[in-house]
C-alpha positions in Angstrom: 36.7 -33.5 4.3 33.7 -33.6 1.7 34.5 -29.8 1.5 37.8 -30.0 1.4 37.5 -32.3 -1.6 35.2 -30.7 -3.4 37.2 -27.4 -2.9 40.3 -29.4 -4.4 38.6 -31.2 -7.2 37.6 -27.3 -7.9 41.0 -25.9 -8.1 41.8 -28.8 -10.4 38.9 -28.4 -13.1 39.8 -24.4 -12.9 43.6 -25.3 -13.2 43.1 -27.9 -16.3 40.3 -25.3 -18.0 43.1 -22.8 -18.0 45.6 -24.9 -19.0 43.9 -25.5 -22.4 43.1 -22.0 -22.3 47.1 -21.1 -22.4 48.5 -24.4 -24.6 45.5 -24.8 -26.9 46.8 -21.8 -29.4 50.3 -23.3 -29.6 48.7 -26.7 -30.5 46.7 -25.3 -33.3 50.2 -24.0 -35.0 51.5 -27.5 -34.4 48.5 -29.3 -35.8 47.3 -27.1 -38.4 50.3 -24.8 -38.9 47.7 -21.7 -37.8 49.3 -18.6 -35.9 47.2 -16.4 -34.0 47.9 -13.7 -31.0 47.9 -15.4 -27.5 48.6 -12.3 -26.0 47.6 -8.5 -26.9 49.0 -5.4 -24.8 46.8 -2.2 -25.5 48.0 0.9 -24.7 44.9 2.3 -23.7 46.6 6.2 -23.0 50.0 7.4 -22.9 48.8 9.9 -20.6 51.0 9.1 -17.1 51.2 11.0 -13.7 54.8 10.7 -13.6 58.1 11.2 -16.0 60.0 8.0 -15.8 63.4 8.3 -17.4 63.6 5.2 -19.5 59.7 5.3 -20.4 58.9 7.2 -24.0 55.3 7.0 -23.8 54.5 10.1 -21.3 56.4 11.6 -24.4 54.1 10.8 -26.7 50.3 12.3 -27.3 47.7 11.1 -29.4 43.7 10.6 -29.8 42.2 8.5 -27.3 39.0 6.3 -27.8 35.9 7.0 -25.8 34.3 3.9 -23.9 32.6 2.1 -27.2 35.9 3.0 -29.1 37.9 0.9 -26.5 35.3 -1.8 -26.2 35.5 -2.2 -30.4 39.2 -2.7 -29.9 38.8 -5.5 -27.5 36.2 -7.4 -29.9 38.9 -7.2 -32.8 41.4 -8.4 -30.1 39.3 -11.6 -29.3 38.4 -12.0 -33.3 42.2 -12.8 -33.6 41.8 -15.1 -31.0 43.7 -13.0 -28.1 43.2 -14.8 -24.9 45.1 -12.9 -22.5 44.9 -8.9 -22.3 47.1 -6.9 -21.2 45.7 -3.0 -20.1 48.9 -1.1 -20.5 49.9 2.7 -20.2 51.2 5.7 -19.8 49.1 4.8 -16.4 46.0 2.8 -17.3 44.6 4.0 -14.1 44.2 7.3 -15.3 42.1 6.4 -18.6 38.0 7.9 -18.1 35.7 8.8 -20.4 32.8 11.0 -19.1 31.1 9.1 -16.7 33.3 5.9 -17.5 36.6 4.6 -15.9 38.9 1.6 -16.2 36.8 0.0 -14.1 34.7 0.0 -16.4 37.2 -0.9 -19.1 37.8 -4.0 -16.9 34.3 -5.2 -16.5 34.1 -5.0 -20.7 37.5 -7.0 -20.9 36.2 -9.7 -18.8 33.4 -10.6 -21.2 36.2 -11.1 -24.2 38.9 -12.2 -22.4 39.9 -15.4 -20.1 42.6 -13.7 -18.8 42.5 -10.0 -18.0 45.7 -8.2 -16.2 46.9 -4.8 -16.0 50.1 -2.7 -15.9 50.7 0.1 -13.4 53.2 2.7 -11.9 51.8 1.3 -8.7 51.2 5.2 -7.2 47.8 4.5 -7.5 45.1 2.3 -6.1 43.8 -0.7 -8.0 41.8 -2.0 -5.6 38.8 -3.8 -6.1 39.2 -4.0 -9.8 38.8 -8.3 -11.3 42.2 -8.9 -12.8 43.7 -11.9 -12.9 47.3 -10.0 -12.4 48.6 -6.8 -11.9 52.2 -6.2 -12.8 53.6 -3.0 -10.3 56.7 -1.2 -11.5 59.6 -1.3 -9.2 63.2 -0.7 -10.9 65.5 -1.1 -7.6 65.6 -0.1 -4.0 64.3 3.8 -3.2 67.3 5.7 -4.4 67.5 3.7 -7.4 63.8 3.4 -8.4 63.2 7.2 -7.2 66.5 8.4 -9.4 64.5 6.6 -12.4 60.8 7.7 -11.3 60.6 10.3 -8.9 61.5 11.4 -5.4 59.4 9.2 -2.8 58.3 7.1 -5.0 59.5 3.8 -3.9 57.9 4.1 -0.7 54.5 5.3 -1.9 54.3 2.3 -4.1 56.0 -0.1 -1.6 53.2 1.0 0.8 50.6 0.2 -1.8 51.6 -3.5 -2.5 51.0 -3.9 1.2 47.0 -2.5 1.6 44.2 -4.8 1.7 42.9 -5.5 -1.5 45.9 -4.9 -3.2 48.2 -7.8 -2.0 48.9 -10.7 -4.8 50.5 -8.1 -7.7 53.6 -9.2 -9.2 56.3 -6.5 -9.6 58.0 -5.5 -13.0 61.1 -4.4 -13.2 63.1 -2.8 -16.4 66.8 -3.5 -15.7 69.1 -0.8 -17.3 72.8 0.2 -17.2 72.3 2.4 -13.9 69.6 0.0 -12.0 71.3 -3.5 -12.7 73.7 -4.2 -9.9 70.8 -3.4 -7.5 68.2 -5.6 -8.5 69.3 -8.5 -6.2 68.5 -6.6 -3.2 65.2 -5.4 -4.7 64.3 -9.5 -5.2 65.2 -10.3 -1.4 63.0 -7.2 -0.5 59.7 -8.3 -2.4 59.7 -11.9 -0.5 56.4 -12.1 0.8 55.4 -8.9 -0.6 55.0 -9.8 -4.1 53.9 -12.8 -5.6 56.1 -12.9 -8.0 59.2 -10.2 -10.2 59.2 -10.4 -13.9 62.5 -8.4 -15.0 63.0 -7.3 -18.9 65.6 -5.3 -20.1 65.4 -1.7 -21.0 65.6 -1.2 -24.8 66.7 1.8 -27.1 63.6 3.0 -28.4 65.4 6.3 -29.7 68.2 4.5 -31.0 72.0 5.1 -30.0 73.3 6.7 -27.4 71.6 5.7 -24.7 73.1 5.5 -21.3 70.5 3.1 -19.8 70.8 0.3 -22.5 72.9 -2.3 -21.0 74.7 -4.6 -23.8 73.8 -8.4 -23.8 77.6 -9.3 -23.1 77.2 -7.4 -19.6 73.7 -8.9 -18.7 74.9 -12.0 -17.6 76.2 -11.9 -14.3 73.0 -10.3 -13.4 71.0 -13.5 -14.3 73.1 -16.0 -13.0 72.4 -14.0 -9.8 68.6 -14.4 -10.7 69.1 -18.0 -11.4 70.8 -18.6 -7.6 68.1 -16.2 -5.5 65.0 -18.1 -7.8 66.6 -21.3 -6.2 66.6 -20.3 -2.9 63.0 -19.6 -3.4 63.3 -16.0 -3.9 60.2 -14.8 -6.0 61.4 -14.6 -9.7 58.7 -15.3 -11.8 61.1 -16.1 -14.9 61.9 -19.3 -16.0 65.6 -20.6 -16.1 65.3 -21.6 -19.1 64.5 -18.0 -20.2 66.4 -16.5 -17.6 69.4 -18.7 -19.5 68.2 -17.4 -23.2 68.5 -14.0 -22.4 72.4 -14.4 -22.2 72.2 -14.7 -25.6 72.9 -12.0 -28.0 69.9 -13.9 -30.4 67.0 -15.7 -29.7 64.2 -17.0 -31.5 60.9 -15.3 -31.2 57.4 -15.9 -32.3 56.2 -12.3 -32.4 53.0 -13.6 -34.2 51.9 -14.4 -30.9 51.5 -11.5 -29.8 48.8 -8.2 -30.6 49.4 -4.6 -29.8 46.3 -1.9 -29.6 47.3 2.0 -29.3 45.3 4.2 -27.8 43.5 5.6 -31.0 42.3 2.0 -32.0 45.5 1.0 -34.0 45.6 -2.7 -33.8 48.9 -4.8 -34.8 49.5 -8.3 -35.2 53.4 -9.2 -34.4 56.4 -7.7 -32.8 55.4 -5.1 -29.5 58.1 -2.5 -31.2 56.2 -1.9 -34.3 55.2 1.4 -35.2 56.5 2.5 -31.6 60.4 2.4 -32.2 63.2 0.8 -34.3 63.2 -2.9 -34.5 66.1 -4.3 -33.4 66.6 -8.2 -32.4 70.0 -7.9 -31.3 68.9 -5.2 -28.5 65.6 -6.9 -27.6 65.3 -7.3 -23.7 61.7 -8.1 -24.2 61.9 -11.3 -21.4 57.8 -12.4 -21.9 58.2 -12.4 -25.7 61.1 -15.4 -24.7 59.2 -17.0 -22.2 56.2 -16.9 -24.7 58.4 -18.2 -27.9 59.8 -21.1 -25.5 56.3 -22.1 -24.6 55.3 -22.0 -28.1 58.0 -24.8 -28.5 56.8 -27.0 -25.7 59.3 -25.8 -23.1 57.3 -27.4 -20.1 59.3 -24.9 -17.8 58.1 -21.9 -19.8 54.4 -22.8 -20.3 54.6 -23.9 -16.0 56.1 -20.1 -15.8 53.0 -19.1 -17.9 50.4 -20.6 -15.7 51.5 -19.7 -12.8 52.1 -15.8 -13.9 48.7 -15.7 -15.8 46.0 -18.6 -14.2 47.5 -19.0 -10.7 48.8 -17.6 -7.6 52.7 -17.7 -7.8 54.3 -19.7 -5.1 57.1 -19.0 -3.5 59.5 -21.1 -1.3 60.6 -20.0 1.8 64.3 -19.2 1.1 67.1 -21.5 2.3 69.5 -20.2 5.6 72.2 -20.4 3.4 73.9 -16.4 2.7 72.8 -14.7 -0.4 
């Protein structure tokens, strides 16, 4: 009983410390009028082993930094105030410099940031990396996912999600006009497989026409289904408030909470799309920006969602016996 009590106190102490780390930047703005980035997405490479139909980044070349340059970029992000670092690509697991690889980058990142995360297409192993959260891309059941990302990729990723040392990951789903109707089925398949599922909507990086772009008025039905599934206990990690707001043509985005770094070390403060594509707010589907803004504005749902996503295991209630 004594050990159980100590364990509970330890978890409470850790949770309290993480809450302070997550909320303090928001309070500093409200009290001092100062906005520093809380979250940074670092595209450490554009190199990728897939050629997904919706992604513009594997088509882009450009100079990558060596290990010392990567560490310097992370140091700059820390100086800006970043608390949460997300390593992105391309496929970040492919990054290497001589005898250094992504493992060394993660080890270095832990010295600078309270929370270190990664996005991956899930086809390669990520076991043994000291990450607070891994997002694995799945964009629908097998037929749909493979149409977008390549033949056989769904089962390869699904197996990786279940391998020892690679459990506890979140799934990141990019919703588009092709896969939207299949997303509820995917979410139900992931119960007990992924700790959570976060969704965002495909952005028209190259302008219009874009056959994958799902107009905002056509997103409501899917968002209602996700709200329903979340209520049944399926692992939808986006907050109810954010899912409702994503139905709107416009919502306020505090883009100063964000920083971005490119493979060549360029660091920018603000919108994820800076230097990456046209900034058309009416087309935006970056749900993480919406969730971050809601948390910044004091919405308790979004604050708790952020805590679960970045600093703790997503708790998934068993679904009720109601049919879906």
